[in-house]
C-alpha positions as CSV (number, residue, x, y, z in Angstrom):
1,M,57.1,-14.4,9.3
2,E,53.7,-15.4,9.9
3,Y,51.6,-12.2,11.1
4,Y,48.3,-12.8,13.5
5,S,45.8,-9.8,13.2
6,G,42.4,-9.0,15.7
7,R,42.1,-7.8,19.0
8,I,45.5,-8.0,20.6
9,W,45.1,-8.4,24.6
10,S,48.1,-6.7,25.4
11,E,47.9,-4.6,28.8
12,D,45.8,-1.9,26.7
13,P,44.0,-4.1,24.3
14,F,44.4,-2.9,20.9
15,I,43.3,-3.7,17.1
16,G,46.3,-4.7,15.3
17,Y,48.9,-7.5,14.3
18,I,51.9,-9.4,15.9
19,G,54.7,-11.6,13.5
20,I,56.6,-14.5,14.7
21,E,59.0,-16.0,13.2
22,D,60.7,-19.4,14.2
23,G,58.7,-19.4,17.2
24,I,60.2,-15.5,18.9
25,L,58.0,-12.5,19.0
26,K,59.3,-10.4,16.0
27,E,56.9,-7.7,15.9
28,M,54.0,-6.3,17.2
29,G,51.7,-3.2,15.3
30,S,48.4,-1.7,15.0
31,G,46.4,-1.8,12.0
32,D,47.0,-4.1,9.0
33,P,49.8,-6.4,9.4
34,P,52.2,-6.1,6.3
35,E,51.3,-9.4,4.6
36,A,47.9,-11.6,5.0
37,P,47.8,-13.0,8.3
38,V,47.5,-16.5,8.7
39,R,44.8,-16.2,11.4
40,T,42.4,-13.5,12.6
41,G,40.5,-13.5,16.5
42,E,41.5,-12.6,19.6
43,I,44.9,-13.0,20.5
44,S,46.6,-13.5,23.7
45,A,50.3,-13.7,24.8
46,A,48.8,-16.7,27.2
47,I,45.4,-18.2,28.4
48,I,45.9,-18.9,31.7
49,D,43.2,-21.3,34.0
50,G,43.4,-19.3,37.2
51,H,42.4,-22.3,39.7
52,T,41.7,-25.7,39.5
53,H,41.6,-29.1,41.9
54,I,42.5,-31.3,39.4
55,G,43.7,-33.8,41.9
56,D,39.9,-34.7,42.2
57,A,39.0,-35.3,38.5
58,G,38.5,-38.9,39.0
59,L,35.8,-38.5,41.6
60,V,32.2,-39.4,40.5
61,L,29.3,-37.5,42.4
62,D,26.7,-39.8,43.2
63,R,24.4,-36.5,44.6
64,R,24.3,-33.1,45.1
65,Y,26.3,-31.9,47.9
66,S,27.2,-29.1,50.2
67,L,30.0,-26.9,49.9
68,E,30.8,-28.5,53.4
69,E,30.4,-31.8,53.1
70,L,32.5,-31.7,49.2
71,V,35.2,-29.6,49.8
72,A,35.8,-28.6,53.6
73,P,39.4,-30.0,55.1
74,P,39.8,-32.3,56.3
75,N,37.1,-34.4,55.9
76,G,35.1,-33.5,52.8
77,L,34.6,-36.2,49.9
78,K,37.4,-34.9,47.7
79,H,39.5,-34.9,51.5
80,R,38.4,-38.6,52.1
81,Y,38.6,-39.9,48.3
82,L,42.5,-38.4,47.9
83,Q,43.5,-40.2,50.8
84,S,41.9,-43.3,50.0
85,T,42.5,-43.6,46.3
86,P,45.9,-45.0,45.5
87,K,48.6,-42.5,43.5
88,E,48.8,-44.4,40.8
89,D,45.0,-43.8,39.7
90,I,45.2,-40.0,40.8
91,V,48.0,-39.4,38.9
92,R,46.6,-41.4,35.5
93,D,43.3,-39.2,36.2
94,M,45.1,-36.1,36.5
95,R,47.3,-36.3,33.5
96,D,44.3,-36.9,31.4
97,Y,42.3,-34.1,32.4
98,A,45.2,-31.9,32.2
99,G,45.8,-33.0,28.7
100,A,42.7,-32.4,27.6
101,L,42.4,-28.9,29.8
102,C,45.7,-27.8,27.9
103,G,44.7,-27.8,24.5
104,P,43.6,-24.2,24.3
105,V,45.1,-23.6,27.8
106,T,48.8,-22.6,28.1
107,H,49.2,-23.0,32.2
108,F,47.2,-23.7,35.0
109,I,47.1,-22.9,38.6
110,D,46.2,-26.0,40.6
111,F,45.5,-25.5,44.7
112,R,47.6,-29.7,44.9
113,E,47.0,-31.2,48.4
114,G,49.0,-33.7,49.4
115,G,52.1,-31.7,50.4
116,V,55.8,-33.3,49.1
117,E,54.3,-36.0,47.7
118,G,51.1,-34.1,46.3
119,V,53.2,-31.8,44.4
120,R,55.7,-34.4,42.8
121,M,53.0,-36.5,41.9
122,L,51.3,-33.0,39.7
123,R,54.4,-32.6,38.5
124,S,55.0,-35.8,36.8
125,A,51.1,-35.5,35.3
126,S,51.6,-32.6,33.6
127,D,54.5,-30.0,32.8
128,K,51.8,-27.2,32.1
129,A,51.3,-27.2,35.5
130,V,51.9,-24.2,38.2
131,I,51.9,-26.0,41.6
132,L,50.7,-23.8,44.8
133,G,51.2,-26.7,47.4
134,R,49.8,-27.5,50.8
135,P,51.2,-29.0,53.7
136,T,49.5,-32.5,55.4
137,S,50.7,-31.4,58.9
138,P,48.5,-29.9,61.6
139,E,50.6,-27.6,62.6
140,F,53.4,-25.7,60.6
141,D,56.7,-27.7,60.1
142,P,59.1,-25.7,59.0
143,N,61.0,-28.3,56.6
144,E,57.8,-29.6,55.6
145,V,57.1,-26.8,54.2
146,D,60.6,-25.5,52.6
147,D,60.7,-29.3,51.4
148,I,57.4,-28.1,49.1
149,L,58.5,-24.7,48.1
150,D,61.3,-26.3,47.0
151,I,59.6,-28.5,44.0
152,S,56.6,-26.4,43.7
153,D,55.6,-22.6,42.6
154,G,54.2,-21.5,45.9
155,L,51.7,-22.2,48.0
156,G,48.0,-22.4,48.0
157,I,45.6,-22.1,51.0
158,S,42.3,-23.2,51.7
159,S,40.9,-20.3,54.1
160,I,41.6,-18.3,56.8
161,S,38.4,-20.0,58.1
162,D,39.8,-23.6,57.6
163,M,42.9,-23.3,59.6
164,P,44.4,-21.6,62.6
165,L,45.5,-17.4,61.2
166,S,48.7,-18.4,62.9
167,Y,49.7,-21.0,60.9
168,I,48.4,-19.3,57.4
169,E,50.7,-16.3,58.4
170,S,53.1,-18.8,58.7
171,L,53.2,-20.7,55.6
172,A,52.7,-16.6,53.7
173,D,56.3,-15.7,55.2
174,A,57.4,-19.2,54.2
175,A,56.2,-18.6,50.3
176,H,57.7,-14.7,50.4
177,R,61.0,-15.3,52.0
178,K,61.1,-18.0,48.8
179,G,60.0,-15.9,46.9
180,K,57.1,-17.9,45.5
181,I,53.3,-17.4,45.1
182,F,51.3,-17.1,47.9
183,A,47.6,-17.6,47.4
184,I,44.3,-18.5,49.0
185,H,40.5,-19.1,49.3
186,A,38.2,-16.4,51.1
187,S,34.9,-15.4,51.4
188,E,33.5,-18.1,49.3
189,R,30.9,-19.8,52.0
190,I,30.9,-17.1,54.4
191,R,32.2,-13.8,54.3
192,E,36.1,-13.4,55.6
193,D,37.7,-10.3,56.8
194,I,39.5,-9.0,53.9
195,E,41.6,-6.9,56.2
196,T,43.1,-10.3,57.3
197,V,43.4,-11.8,54.1
198,L,45.4,-8.8,52.5
199,S,47.7,-8.6,55.6
200,L,49.3,-12.0,54.1
201,E,50.0,-10.6,50.5
202,P,48.5,-13.1,48.7
203,D,49.7,-12.9,44.9
204,F,45.5,-13.5,44.2
205,I,42.6,-14.3,46.1
206,V,40.3,-17.3,44.9
207,H,36.6,-17.1,45.0
208,M,34.9,-14.1,47.4
209,C,31.3,-14.6,46.7
210,E,30.4,-13.1,49.9
211,S,32.6,-10.3,49.9
212,T,31.4,-6.7,50.8
213,D,31.7,-3.9,48.0
214,A,34.3,-2.3,50.7
215,D,36.2,-5.7,50.1
216,M,36.4,-5.8,46.2
217,R,37.6,-1.9,46.4
218,R,40.4,-2.5,49.5
219,C,41.4,-5.9,47.0
220,A,41.4,-3.6,44.1
221,D,43.2,-1.2,45.5
222,A,45.7,-3.9,47.0
223,D,45.9,-4.6,42.9
224,V,45.1,-7.9,44.0
225,P,43.3,-10.1,41.6
226,V,40.4,-12.8,42.5
227,V,39.8,-15.8,40.1
228,V,36.1,-16.3,39.6
229,C,34.9,-19.8,39.3
230,A,31.5,-19.7,38.0
231,T,30.4,-23.4,37.3
232,S,32.0,-24.5,41.3
233,N,30.1,-21.1,42.4
234,L,26.6,-22.5,40.7
235,Y,26.6,-26.1,41.7
236,F,27.1,-24.9,45.3
237,G,24.0,-22.2,45.1
238,K,26.3,-18.9,44.6
239,V,26.5,-16.5,41.7
240,P,30.0,-14.3,41.4
241,P,29.5,-11.1,42.1
242,I,31.2,-9.9,38.3
243,A,29.4,-7.0,38.0
244,R,30.0,-5.4,41.3
245,F,33.8,-7.0,40.9
246,V,34.1,-4.8,38.1
247,E,32.3,-1.5,39.4
248,S,34.7,-2.0,42.0
249,G,38.3,-1.9,39.9
250,V,39.2,-5.5,40.9
251,T,41.3,-7.3,37.9
252,L,39.4,-10.7,37.3
253,S,40.5,-14.2,36.3
254,I,38.5,-17.4,35.3
255,G,39.3,-21.0,37.0
256,T,37.5,-24.2,36.4
257,D,37.9,-25.1,40.2
258,N,37.3,-28.6,41.0
259,A,37.9,-31.1,38.0
260,M,35.2,-33.3,39.5
261,L,32.3,-30.4,38.8
262,C,33.9,-28.9,35.3
263,P,35.4,-30.4,32.3
264,P,38.5,-29.5,31.4
265,D,37.4,-27.0,28.9
266,I,38.2,-23.3,29.8
267,F,36.2,-21.8,27.0
268,R,33.3,-23.9,28.0
269,E,33.9,-22.0,31.6
270,A,34.7,-18.2,30.3
271,S,30.9,-18.9,28.7
272,V,29.6,-19.5,31.4
273,F,31.6,-16.8,33.3
274,S,30.0,-14.3,30.1
275,K,26.3,-15.7,30.5
276,V,26.3,-14.6,34.5
277,A,28.3,-11.4,33.3
278,N,25.9,-10.4,30.5
279,E,23.0,-10.9,33.1
280,Q,24.4,-8.8,35.7
281,G,25.3,-6.5,32.7
282,C,28.5,-6.1,32.7
283,P,30.5,-4.7,29.2
284,S,30.7,-7.2,26.6
285,D,34.9,-7.0,26.8
286,V,34.5,-8.4,30.3
287,P,34.9,-12.2,29.8
288,Y,37.8,-11.6,27.5
289,R,39.6,-9.6,29.8
290,A,39.6,-12.0,32.5
291,L,40.2,-15.3,29.9
292,F,43.1,-13.4,27.9
293,T,44.7,-11.1,30.5
294,G,43.2,-12.0,33.8
295,G,45.8,-14.9,34.6
296,C,48.4,-13.8,33.2
297,K,48.4,-11.2,35.9
298,C,47.8,-13.7,38.9
299,L,51.3,-14.7,37.6
300,I,53.0,-11.5,36.6
301,T,55.1,-11.1,38.9
302,R,56.8,-14.1,38.6
303,S,57.2,-14.4,35.0
304,R,57.0,-12.7,31.8
305,I,54.3,-13.5,30.2
306,G,52.9,-11.0,27.8
307,F,53.9,-9.3,25.2
308,N,57.5,-9.3,24.2
309,I,59.5,-8.6,21.1
310,G,61.8,-11.0,20.9
311,S,60.6,-13.6,23.4
312,P,59.4,-17.1,22.5
313,M,55.7,-17.4,21.9
314,L,52.9,-19.7,20.7
315,P,49.9,-17.2,20.5
316,C,46.4,-18.0,21.9
317,V,44.3,-17.1,18.7
318,S,40.1,-17.5,19.8
319,G,36.7,-16.7,18.6
320,H,34.2,-15.2,20.3
321,I,33.6,-16.5,23.6
């Protein structure tokens, strides 16, 4: 039996230990372990990068771009790059980026553009990806969407400002019918109506930079996590309102967002998150909760990620953020 001790980041974190034998979680308790631990530190069942777009890992920016210029569909630079770059180059760059990201990261949740082929490309590049596909058809095509959902983990959509609402509603319904994840960006550039967003029953929302306190409370009441992508937000001149999220009771996760903007290092991203949180006067445990438990909550209805006695486990043990 190998013991690990420190702060256990379960639903209710505590100081204690876990015991693992042959890759299976056998023991968990408070206080000191029965034997000397092999490692001590912050202990999590998983570290999940809550939001990525690794398809643009090979795009090198020659200047600073606005949000609309760079990522707005369908004509932002990123989308033109994905259309014009050979598939084998994109797969190679995704594989390299994912390989670096998945040192400490156990899973990453990727919004994968490019329809069925886009999902297949990422599936071939990494087995750590939770893939949320996105259709290419300008109008809802049930056959395309079913094909995407058959090989992906769900759908990841741009925003209610970028697509007709009826189209997005059809996508959400399709994902829910198949028991797959549905997630969406919201209030990144401008405030978007939170009631409309929540009516789609998303598993989680990304960004919410321009949301009001009332919007945040609605997310908290609906138990919908928000993924904060601090490096990306700051690049576009936005400051993620982490303290207001916390005060509103929102569950937070951390995401690296676009690979072209952020190196494949979740701890670097957590440090940026932590700096913003500290500047806003957040409690010291906020970054740890976002890193060690928030990502799991984005997937909790679709997986058994957590400290489950008798389940396979490769614990994530780290130091200070």
